[in-house]
C-alpha positions, 0 to 999 in steps of 0.5 A: 828407408826408416827415417823416411817410415818415420817421419811419414808417421811422425807426422800421421795422427789419428782423429781421436777415438780409437780410429787408427790413422790410416783408417783415417786417411783410408776415408779421407781418400776415398772420401775424396776420390768419389766426390771428385766423381760426382763433381765429373757426373755434374760436368763442372771444370777443374776447379768445381772438380776438386772444392767438391772432392776437398767438401766431399773428403773434409766436411763431416770430418769440419762438423765433428771438429767445430763441435767437439771444439778438442784438439783444433781441426783434423784438416789444418793439421795435416797439409801432405794429405790436402795435397795428395786430395788435390792430387786425387782431384785431378788425376779422377777429372783428366783420367775420368774413363778409368772410375767410370768402369768401377761401379762396384768398386766406387760404392764399396768406395763410397760405403766403406768411406761414411763407415768410416767416418760414422767410427770417426766421429762416434768414436771421438765424440764418446772419448771427449763425452758427450754421452750415447746421444750425443756421440750417435748423432754426431758419428752420423753427423760426420759419415753423411756431413761430407755429402750433405755439404757438396748437393748444397754447394752445385744447388742441389737438395741433399740425397739424405733429404731424399728418398731412398735407400739407406744412405743417413739410417745407414751411419745413423745404425754404424755408429748407434751400433758403436757406442750400444757396443762400447756400453756393454763393454766390447774392446772399442776395436772389435766394436768400430769393427762391428760398426762397419759391418753395420754400414755395410748391411745396412746399405747394401740390403737396402739396395738389394730389397729396394727399401728406402726412406719414404716421402710421402708419410701416412697423415694419422691426425685423424686416427689419433683424433678418433678419439678425442672425437669419441669422447667430444660426443659423450662429452655432448650427450651427457651435459650438452642436451644430449648432441647437435640434434636434439639441439636444432631441435629445441632451439631450431636452425637458420635455414637457406631459402633458394633466394638466397636468404636465411630464416631461423627455423623454429622448433619443433611444434610451433604452427605453419602461420608462426613459420609463414610469419618467420620466413616473411619476416626474413624476406629483406627484398619485399619492401622494395617489389 
């Protein structure tokens, strides 16, 4: 019995950072279950269910490993985990009714998956010396990358790009919490727990209070341009003769007649005779009548 545990432990290694191996495995297992349920909800066949499950489970980790290029691809280093994920996809496909009666548990598992992937991405990037900013970004990418790839493969706009409750925001907040506390000198394991709690709080609070990322932004152009317009009016008044009205009175302006012809309005002070002469000269059809 002990030999079995030793054999199993030798083949389960962490993906880097402070994430223990069993947590990394749990994140992958939860990801594959949620991805398979997503495929079943879209009425895909067994092949589509398996592919969606694997994309959800491994997508974010593959992006992380390719971007870091540090210790190989996690997907290729664990064949036994891959076989387990395939088996779970078959189980979800042929026993769908079991998971349909557990929506709250699935939602919790999905949120935990995002949180654990955020920890895995941020911790490994931070240990590889990627810096604060890129560690936060990579943690968010790993947290939501699998779901975004899955949605793209089934021809849908990824949920992180649409108005919805906090999903990518929760992953970003969790990875930021991890990097922030590690920078303050907090133990990495405690920082990982705080990252998970941050994701859970943001995700559940957004659902409870119906907080959503807006898809109808306010156009701030007119508010930002007001000071510039005011400055332009001041410059015009000081250096260009006092603005549009004053310049029109000084030089005249083009006026459209009822028949569509244009004539140049004479400056203020000209006689009515000169104005009538200007109207006649502007009439291009008088020689054809």
